[in-house]
C-alpha positions as a printed Julia matrix, in Angstrom:
73×3 Matrix{Float64}:
  -3.64  -10.16  35.43
  -1.39   -7.61  33.75
  -2.55   -5.8   30.63
  -0.45   -6.37  27.49
   1.59   -3.43  26.24
   0.41   -1.56  23.17
   3.56   -2.78  21.4
   2.69   -6.43  22.12
  -0.97   -5.95  21.13
   0.07   -4.31  17.86
   2.58   -7.08  17.13
   0.02   -9.85  17.69
  -2.67   -8.1   15.63
  -0.23   -7.4   12.82
   0.84  -11.05  12.62
  -2.77  -12.31  12.74
  -3.93   -9.99   9.96
  -0.87  -10.68   7.81
  -1.37  -14.43   8.09
  -5.13  -14.15   7.5
  -4.36  -12.44   4.19
  -1.85  -15.13   3.28
   1.07  -12.71   3.15
   4.66  -13.43   4.07
   6.58  -10.85   6.08
   8.47  -10.02   2.9
   5.27   -9.46   0.91
   3.82   -7.23   3.63
   7.08   -5.3    3.83
   7.01   -4.73   0.06
   3.41   -3.5    0.2
   4.25   -1.12   3.04
   7.57    0.05   1.61
   9.51   -1.33   4.58
  12.29   -3.9    5.0
  11.42   -7.54   5.73
  13.64   -7.72   8.81
  11.97   -4.58  10.18
   8.51   -6.16   9.83
   9.78   -9.3   11.56
  11.14   -7.33  14.5
   7.86   -5.41  14.77
   5.93   -8.7   14.88
   8.22   -9.88  17.7
   7.51   -6.6   19.57
  11.2    -5.73  19.5
  10.69   -2.31  17.89
   9.17    0.88  19.2
   7.41    1.51  15.88
   6.55    5.02  14.73
   3.02    6.16  14.01
   3.98    6.67  10.36
   5.02    3.03  10.01
   1.92    1.84  11.86
  -0.12    3.69   9.23
   1.92    2.18   6.37
   1.38   -1.35   7.68
  -2.32   -0.74   8.31
  -2.78    0.52   4.75
  -0.84   -2.43   3.34
  -3.23   -4.77   5.18
  -6.34   -2.76   4.17
  -6.89   -2.21   7.88
  -7.29    0.74  10.22
  -4.8     1.8   12.86
  -7.34    1.37  15.7
  -7.96   -2.23  14.6
  -4.27   -3.01  14.9
  -4.08   -1.46  18.37
  -7.27   -2.98  19.79
  -6.92   -5.69  22.42
  -8.77   -8.88  21.6
 -11.47   -9.85  24.03
């Protein structure tokens, strides 16, 4: 079985945490100071997101960067 890419893991974790907090992509984007379409493309693993934007999204979700990059078991 092939291991998921870090981009895919981040995308899945981001979507799960956003939904768990009851936030739309637009609301999360506003909290992080990013554009809604950018957040959507990150959640679809279409973007090679920068570390700075990973930090912005983690802060907006009251999460830590390692949590968003951790593979679920």
